Backbone bond lengths (Angstrom), bond angles and torsions (degrees), N, CA, C in turn:
res aa  C-N    CA-C-N  psi(-1)  N-CA   C-N-CA  omega(-1)  CA-C   N-CA-C  phi
1 M - - - 1.452 - - 1.533 110.72 -
2 A 1.299 115.20 141.53 1.443 120.76 177.03 1.535 109.55 -72.94
3 T 1.263 116.26 149.89 1.483 117.96 176.46 1.503 108.24 -78.97
4 L 1.352 112.50 159.68 1.476 119.39 179.59 1.528 110.93 -59.66
5 K 1.323 114.58 -40.16 1.455 119.10 -179.08 1.549 110.18 -65.46
6 E 1.318 116.55 -42.55 1.484 121.40 176.17 1.515 112.20 -55.06
7 L 1.338 114.73 -48.68 1.464 120.04 -177.99 1.513 110.94 -66.78
8 R 1.342 115.53 -41.92 1.453 117.33 -179.93 1.515 111.34 -62.07
9 K 1.325 116.39 -44.63 1.447 121.55 179.53 1.538 111.06 -66.22
10 L 1.341 115.41 -38.33 1.451 118.77 178.63 1.518 111.00 -61.22
11 C 1.329 117.33 -37.40 1.437 121.81 178.18 1.510 112.94 -81.73
12 G 1.341 117.03 1.14 1.453 121.73 177.76 1.544 113.04 68.80
13 M 1.335 116.65 31.07 1.464 120.41 -179.71 1.556 110.22 -104.90
14 T 1.282 113.81 149.24 1.462 120.67 169.30 1.522 106.12 -86.59
15 Q 1.324 116.72 169.97 1.467 120.22 174.84 1.489 111.44 -62.28
16 K 1.350 115.33 -39.34 1.455 121.82 178.46 1.529 110.30 -61.39
17 E 1.307 117.24 -45.45 1.458 121.08 -179.83 1.522 112.43 -64.24
18 L 1.333 116.55 -40.10 1.460 121.34 177.81 1.542 109.35 -65.09
19 A 1.316 116.09 -39.23 1.478 120.13 179.77 1.487 109.29 -65.43
20 E 1.307 117.77 -45.99 1.475 121.18 179.14 1.520 112.93 -63.12
21 K 1.312 116.17 -43.18 1.458 121.46 -176.13 1.531 111.59 -71.46
22 S 1.352 116.23 -34.22 1.456 121.06 -177.60 1.519 113.74 -92.84
23 G 1.312 116.44 -24.13 1.449 118.40 -173.35 1.490 114.23 82.43
24 V 1.321 117.11 6.37 1.465 124.05 178.98 1.527 107.30 -91.32
25 N 1.316 115.96 136.74 1.473 122.50 -178.99 1.517 109.02 -56.74
26 I 1.333 116.59 137.05 1.467 121.44 -179.07 1.508 111.72 -60.20
27 R 1.276 118.54 -38.02 1.489 122.95 178.01 1.508 111.58 -61.33
28 Q 1.330 116.11 -39.13 1.453 121.11 178.15 1.530 109.12 -65.73
29 I 1.323 118.79 -42.92 1.432 122.11 177.01 1.545 110.91 -60.19
30 Q 1.326 115.53 -43.93 1.470 120.67 178.00 1.543 110.68 -59.43
31 K 1.319 116.30 -40.88 1.463 119.21 -179.10 1.525 111.88 -68.97
32 Y 1.327 118.25 -36.09 1.476 121.08 174.70 1.502 110.11 -64.63
33 E 1.303 117.22 -45.10 1.445 123.05 -178.34 1.534 112.50 -64.73
34 S 1.326 117.14 -38.43 1.449 120.85 -179.13 1.521 113.78 -79.26
35 G 1.384 116.18 -14.73 1.434 119.84 -178.53 1.524 112.72 92.71
36 E 1.352 114.98 -0.40 1.476 118.95 177.50 1.547 109.82 -63.41
37 Y 1.355 115.41 -36.48 1.463 121.31 172.95 1.538 105.68 -108.96
38 A 1.334 115.29 137.20 1.455 120.48 176.72 1.519 111.32 -80.30
39 I 1.315 115.74 128.57 1.477 121.38 178.44 1.527 109.34 -56.79
40 D 1.325 117.04 -35.64 1.460 121.48 179.22 1.536 114.10 -58.73
41 N 1.334 114.87 -25.65 1.434 120.31 -178.04 1.544 113.75 -98.18
42 M 1.310 116.20 9.49 1.452 121.07 -179.48 1.534 108.88 -65.73
43 T 1.330 116.08 136.86 1.478 120.35 178.67 1.529 108.22 -67.69
44 T 1.316 114.61 156.57 1.452 121.04 177.64 1.542 109.11 -60.56
45 K 1.312 116.62 -40.78 1.455 121.31 179.96 1.542 111.69 -59.85
46 T 1.328 115.48 -44.62 1.472 119.93 179.30 1.517 109.99 -67.47
47 A 1.328 117.51 -47.00 1.466 121.66 179.51 1.538 112.33 -59.13
48 D 1.315 115.31 -39.98 1.451 121.42 177.42 1.540 111.87 -64.14
49 A 1.316 115.28 -43.81 1.469 121.60 179.65 1.525 110.70 -64.30
50 I 1.317 117.25 -43.71 1.501 121.26 -179.04 1.502 109.67 -71.11
51 S 1.344 119.62 -43.90 1.443 120.21 178.71 1.538 110.34 -63.38
52 H 1.282 118.48 -37.75 1.476 121.99 178.53 1.541 108.74 -64.22
53 A 1.328 118.35 -38.92 1.454 121.41 178.97 1.523 111.82 -64.79
54 F 1.368 115.05 -30.53 1.449 119.09 177.63 1.535 112.70 -86.59
55 G 1.365 116.94 -7.98 1.437 120.28 179.32 1.505 113.22 80.44
56 C 1.332 118.57 31.26 1.427 120.80 179.60 1.541 109.97 -142.91
57 S 1.326 116.79 173.79 1.460 120.07 178.90 1.515 109.61 -86.14
58 I 1.317 117.05 166.36 1.465 121.74 177.05 1.532 109.08 -61.12
59 D 1.345 117.94 -41.55 1.449 121.52 179.24 1.516 110.29 -60.43
60 E 1.323 116.63 -45.96 1.482 119.72 179.47 1.541 110.43 -63.04
61 L 1.309 116.59 -40.16 1.437 121.28 179.56 1.536 111.45 -62.25
62 V 1.316 116.33 -45.16 1.447 121.65 -177.16 1.531 112.19 -69.92
63 N 1.332 115.33 -37.65 1.470 119.55 -175.67 1.524 114.79 -97.48
64 M 1.286 116.18 9.67 1.465 120.05 -178.84 1.529 112.04 -67.58
65 N 1.328 114.10 134.93 1.447 121.01 176.07 1.511 108.80 -121.21
66 T 1.344 116.75 97.11 1.431 121.07 -176.23 1.530 113.77 -71.90
67 S 1.313 117.16 -9.56 1.483 119.57 179.91 1.528 110.73 -67.98
68 I 1.339 117.97 -17.16 1.474 118.94 178.07 1.512 112.48 -83.31
69 F 1.333 116.16 -12.45 1.481 120.17 -179.45 1.513 110.75 -72.22
70 T 1.298 115.63 131.33 1.478 120.72 177.37 1.545 107.36 -83.05
71 N 1.308 114.43 168.92 1.469 119.23 177.35 1.548 109.32 -61.88
72 E 1.336 116.29 -35.80 1.483 120.61 179.08 1.516 109.15 -64.97
73 M 1.312 119.10 -38.57 1.475 120.76 179.34 1.543 109.04 -67.15
74 Y 1.333 117.61 -43.07 1.445 119.79 178.73 1.519 109.97 -56.70
75 E 1.347 116.27 -48.56 1.444 121.47 -178.55 1.524 111.68 -63.93
76 A 1.328 115.94 -41.30 1.488 118.65 179.51 1.557 110.69 -64.66
77 I 1.302 116.61 -39.35 1.469 120.18 177.98 1.534 110.95 -66.03
78 K 1.332 115.82 -46.07 1.495 119.55 -178.76 1.520 110.36 -65.39
79 S 1.327 118.62 -34.87 1.465 120.86 -178.64 1.527 113.63 -82.54
80 G 1.336 116.13 -11.37 1.427 120.24 179.63 1.513 115.23 91.05
81 E 1.362 116.54 0.41 1.469 120.26 177.47 1.516 112.06 -69.13
82 M 1.312 115.42 -25.17 1.473 122.86 -178.31 1.522 107.89 -137.08
83 T 1.293 116.52 142.57 1.455 119.80 177.13 1.537 109.40 -93.46
84 L 1.288 116.99 164.37 1.439 122.93 174.05 1.511 108.51 -60.38
85 S 1.307 117.59 -37.68 1.464 123.03 179.01 1.533 109.99 -61.80
86 D 1.343 115.54 -43.10 1.472 120.05 178.29 1.555 110.76 -58.05
87 A 1.370 113.66 -42.34 1.484 119.58 -178.26 1.510 109.21 -66.90
88 L 1.341 116.84 -38.09 1.443 120.35 179.00 1.523 111.22 -67.78
89 E 1.307 118.27 -37.43 1.481 120.94 176.17 1.525 110.52 -62.64
90 M 1.352 115.59 -41.56 1.468 118.82 177.05 1.531 111.34 -62.27
91 D 1.346 115.15 -42.19 1.448 121.36 179.05 1.531 110.38 -61.61
92 K 1.296 115.51 -45.87 1.480 118.88 179.08 1.540 111.93 -62.42
93 Y 1.334 115.02 -43.74 1.469 120.39 178.74 1.555 109.47 -57.79
94 N 1.335 116.16 -45.25 1.464 120.76 179.99 1.509 110.76 -62.46
95 K 1.327 116.81 -38.65 1.481 120.63 177.68 1.544 110.84 -64.53
96 V 1.326 115.95 -40.99 1.490 120.97 179.01 1.515 108.83 -63.31
97 V 1.313 117.49 -41.25 1.467 120.57 179.74 1.523 109.37 -60.04
98 M 1.329 116.48 -44.11 1.459 122.98 -177.61 1.549 110.77 -68.15
99 L 1.318 116.76 -34.91 1.474 120.72 -176.12 1.526 113.55 -83.63
100 S 1.315 116.67 -26.84 1.456 121.44 -177.51 1.516 112.16 -73.02
101 K 1.328 116.76 140.18 1.449 122.77 176.45 1.502 112.20 -61.35
102 I 1.334 114.97 -27.26 1.492 120.24 -177.48 1.525 112.77 -105.89
103 G 1.345 116.73 10.02 1.439 120.54 -176.21 1.506 114.97 -58.47
104 C 1.327 117.44 -27.78 1.461 120.04 179.53 1.524 114.22 -79.90
105 F 1.337 116.29 -5.44 1.462 123.10 178.35 1.542 108.84 -103.52
106 G 1.325 114.65 80.63 1.469 122.18 -168.99 1.540 116.53 -41.36
107 D 1.335 116.97 -62.04 1.473 120.06 -176.23 1.556 111.74 -63.39
108 T 1.326 115.37 -42.72 1.467 119.70 179.42 1.500 110.50 -64.19
109 F 1.347 117.30 -42.71 1.456 119.74 178.20 1.510 111.17 -61.37
110 R 1.333 117.84 -50.25 1.458 123.11 -177.73 1.507 111.30 -59.88
111 A 1.323 118.67 -39.86 1.459 122.57 179.21 1.533 110.76 -61.43
112 N 1.291 117.49 -41.48 1.466 122.78 -179.38 1.541 110.96 -75.35
113 Y 1.338 115.33 -39.21 1.454 120.09 179.55 1.538 110.07 -61.20
114 R 1.328 115.68 -41.33 1.509 121.57 -178.92 1.521 112.45 -64.57
115 R 1.309 118.23 -15.24 1.467 120.21 178.56 1.538 111.46 -76.46
116 I 1.310 118.07 -15.05 1.459 120.69 -179.12 1.494 109.50 -85.22
117 P 1.311 117.79 124.41 1.508 120.51 177.54 1.507 111.01 -57.51
118 E 1.330 118.19 138.37 1.475 122.37 -178.88 1.522 110.30 -57.12
119 S 1.336 117.03 -37.97 1.453 119.26 -179.20 1.525 112.60 -62.51
120 L 1.309 116.80 -27.82 1.451 122.87 178.76 1.503 112.35 -81.44
121 I 1.317 116.86 -38.83 1.477 122.67 -179.38 1.542 109.50 -58.17
122 D 1.319 115.50 -40.87 1.489 119.06 -179.68 1.519 112.62 -63.98
123 K 1.348 116.91 -23.32 1.467 118.68 -177.13 1.531 111.82 -95.51
124 L 1.309 118.71 -10.25 1.446 121.14 -177.40 1.518 112.22 -100.04
125 T 1.318 117.90 151.12 1.427 122.86 173.29 1.514 108.05 -76.65
126 A 1.310 117.35 167.17 1.456 121.23 177.75 1.525 110.62 -58.70
127 E 1.322 116.85 -37.70 1.469 120.95 -179.26 1.515 111.61 -65.54
128 E 1.346 114.48 -45.71 1.472 120.40 179.45 1.536 111.45 -64.97
129 T 1.313 116.15 -38.86 1.457 119.86 178.11 1.529 110.85 -66.62
130 A 1.314 118.50 -40.63 1.468 120.71 176.49 1.530 111.06 -62.42
131 E 1.315 117.12 -41.19 1.489 120.70 177.89 1.546 110.48 -62.81
132 L 1.300 115.57 -39.55 1.478 117.61 178.87 1.525 112.78 -68.02
133 V 1.326 116.09 -40.59 1.502 120.12 175.81 1.518 109.60 -58.82
134 D 1.334 115.79 -45.94 1.464 119.38 179.21 1.529 113.18 -65.05
135 A 1.344 116.48 -35.08 1.463 119.69 178.51 1.526 110.20 -68.09
136 F 1.359 117.07 -42.23 1.465 120.22 176.73 1.551 110.37 -58.29
137 Y 1.289 115.09 -43.12 1.461 119.61 -179.60 1.554 109.74 -62.95
138 Q 1.329 115.00 -44.30 1.466 119.57 -179.54 1.523 111.24 -60.84
139 C 1.333 115.93 -42.93 1.475 120.51 177.55 1.519 110.77 -60.11
140 Y 1.313 115.12 -46.08 1.463 119.40 -179.65 1.567 110.03 -62.13
141 S 1.325 116.58 -45.03 1.468 120.57 179.50 1.512 111.16 -62.32
142 D 1.332 117.43 -43.19 1.473 121.21 -179.83 1.522 109.93 -63.45
143 G 1.306 116.67 -42.57 1.462 120.90 178.28 1.520 112.39 -63.74
144 K 1.311 117.28 -42.14 1.458 122.30 178.80 1.500 110.68 -63.80
145 K 1.347 117.03 -40.65 1.472 119.53 179.93 1.560 109.43 -64.87
146 R 1.316 117.90 -40.86 1.474 119.99 179.53 1.513 111.29 -64.04
147 I 1.317 116.35 -39.75 1.460 119.52 179.19 1.526 110.99 -64.12
148 E 1.353 114.93 -41.87 1.465 120.27 -179.05 1.509 110.51 -66.19
149 K 1.319 118.64 -37.82 1.473 122.03 177.23 1.494 112.39 -66.25
150 G 1.366 115.84 -37.78 1.443 120.71 -178.42 1.522 113.03 -75.15
151 A 1.313 116.35 -21.64 1.459 120.49 -175.77 1.501 114.39 -79.51
């Protein structure tokens, strides 16, 4: 997980700006960043407020791995060309590619991934999304085999 300070700096925010945007007291943010308060003990209300300020869910905030971000992504987020949420979507997509049995087959993977409604993708974990992509592919393959047998 990325540290609060890392994420704040990544988004180009000062502690004061994060406090104003989240509604969390600046001193509390300072204590989380310094380690005086353990992030693990953050209340749901505080975590929700901070994740909302960053434009992501609590789950995304907790599971974020900033080591996958390229220098270009960092610069795009800092300049406002890309949001942290956009970067998280890219991270999730890459995880789905890695988890899916057909992830290495670019066009086939993308065709099956596109069958999932966007509103559903947001609600699924990367693991669940990969399973659904693979299930769509299996349905397509089974249907194709039946057609070929009948022809």
